[in-house]
C-alpha positions as CSV (number, residue, x, y, z in Angstrom):
1,M,-55.7,23.1,-98.6
2,S,-55.9,19.9,-100.7
3,K,-52.1,19.4,-100.1
4,I,-52.8,19.1,-96.3
5,I,-55.5,16.4,-97.0
6,V,-53.2,14.4,-99.3
7,N,-50.4,14.6,-96.7
8,H,-52.8,13.5,-94.0
9,S,-54.0,10.6,-96.0
10,K,-50.5,9.4,-96.7
11,D,-49.8,9.5,-93.0
12,L,-53.1,7.6,-92.4
13,K,-52.2,5.0,-95.0
14,T,-48.7,4.5,-93.4
15,N,-50.2,4.2,-89.9
16,H,-52.8,1.7,-91.1
17,M,-50.2,-0.4,-93.0
18,T,-48.0,-0.4,-89.9
19,K,-50.9,-1.8,-87.9
20,I,-51.5,-4.5,-90.5
21,N,-47.8,-5.6,-90.4
22,F,-47.8,-5.4,-86.6
23,F,-50.8,-7.7,-86.3
24,T,-49.4,-10.2,-88.9
25,V,-46.0,-10.4,-87.2
26,A,-47.5,-10.7,-83.7
27,F,-49.9,-13.4,-84.8
28,V,-47.4,-15.5,-86.7
29,I,-44.7,-15.3,-84.0
30,S,-47.4,-16.2,-81.4
31,Q,-48.4,-19.3,-83.3
32,L,-44.7,-20.3,-83.8
33,T,-43.8,-19.9,-80.2
34,M,-46.9,-21.9,-79.2
35,L,-45.9,-24.8,-81.4
36,I,-42.3,-24.7,-80.1
37,G,-43.6,-24.5,-76.5
38,L,-46.0,-27.4,-77.0
39,V,-43.3,-29.6,-78.6
40,L,-40.9,-28.8,-75.7
41,K,-43.6,-29.5,-73.2
42,I,-44.6,-32.8,-74.7
43,R,-41.0,-33.9,-74.9
44,H,-40.4,-32.7,-71.3
45,L,-37.5,-30.5,-72.4
46,P,-36.4,-27.3,-70.6
47,G,-37.6,-24.0,-71.9
48,A,-41.2,-24.9,-72.6
49,D,-42.5,-22.6,-69.9
50,F,-40.6,-19.6,-71.4
51,F,-42.1,-20.2,-74.9
52,L,-45.6,-20.7,-73.5
53,I,-45.4,-17.5,-71.5
54,L,-44.1,-15.7,-74.6
55,T,-47.0,-17.1,-76.5
56,F,-49.5,-15.8,-73.9
57,I,-47.9,-12.3,-74.1
58,L,-47.9,-12.2,-77.9
59,T,-51.5,-13.5,-78.0
60,L,-52.6,-10.6,-75.8
61,V,-50.7,-8.2,-78.2
62,Y,-52.4,-9.4,-81.3
63,I,-55.8,-9.6,-79.6
64,V,-55.6,-6.1,-78.3
65,N,-54.4,-4.9,-81.7
66,A,-57.2,-6.6,-83.6
67,L,-59.9,-5.4,-81.2
68,S,-58.6,-1.8,-81.4
69,E,-58.9,-2.1,-85.2
70,I,-62.4,-3.6,-85.0
71,Y,-63.7,-1.0,-82.5
72,G,-62.0,1.8,-84.4
73,S,-63.8,1.0,-87.6
74,D,-67.0,2.8,-88.4
75,R,-67.9,0.2,-91.1
76,I,-68.5,-2.7,-88.7
77,K,-71.8,-2.9,-86.9
78,T,-71.9,-3.1,-83.1
79,N,-73.2,-6.6,-82.9
80,E,-70.4,-7.8,-85.2
81,K,-67.9,-6.0,-82.9
82,I,-69.3,-7.8,-79.9
83,M,-69.2,-11.1,-81.8
84,W,-65.5,-10.7,-82.6
85,T,-64.7,-9.7,-79.0
86,I,-66.4,-12.9,-77.7
87,T,-64.7,-15.0,-80.4
88,F,-61.2,-13.5,-79.5
89,I,-61.7,-14.2,-75.8
90,G,-63.0,-17.7,-76.2
91,F,-61.2,-19.0,-79.3
92,N,-58.2,-16.8,-79.8
93,T,-56.2,-18.9,-82.3
94,L,-59.3,-19.7,-84.4
95,A,-60.4,-16.0,-84.1
96,G,-57.0,-14.8,-85.2
97,I,-57.1,-17.0,-88.3
98,L,-60.7,-16.0,-89.2
99,Y,-59.9,-12.3,-88.6
100,F,-56.8,-12.5,-90.7
101,F,-58.5,-14.2,-93.7
102,I,-62.1,-12.9,-93.5
103,L,-62.5,-9.5,-91.7
104,R,-59.0,-8.0,-92.4
105,P,-59.2,-8.1,-96.2
106,R,-62.6,-6.5,-96.0
107,M,-61.3,-3.7,-93.7
108,I,-58.2,-3.2,-95.9
109,R,-60.3,-3.1,-99.1
110,E,-62.6,-0.4,-97.5
111,F,-59.6,1.5,-96.3
112,K,-58.1,1.5,-99.8
113,I,-61.4,2.8,-101.2
114,L,-61.4,5.6,-98.6
115,Y,-57.7,6.4,-99.3
116,Q,-58.4,6.6,-103.0
117,K,-61.3,9.0,-102.4
118,T,-59.1,11.3,-100.4
119,Q,-56.5,11.3,-103.2
120,E,-59.1,12.7,-105.7
């Protein structure tokens, strides 16, 4: 019976780490494409529209991913979830940076504690 719990917790950790890497990659690529698009737009070079559309799509990807992590967590209060939702809608780049450096480490730390408890 405990073998099933350990196997499940390993799958849980792998799934959570995949989400972490997915958010990081989507956020970083979104910011890079935004910078490239802005430089191309300012210099009136072709291809700016493509990069800005790609930025919009990648921004939606990391916002949806972050909000699914936030709303899937039992350790975050409802008012904090609403605050993060409003922040992501209004200030998506700033919210992404704040989420990455403030809330994410807290969620990962709590996940590691939960993972260690299931190992015992």
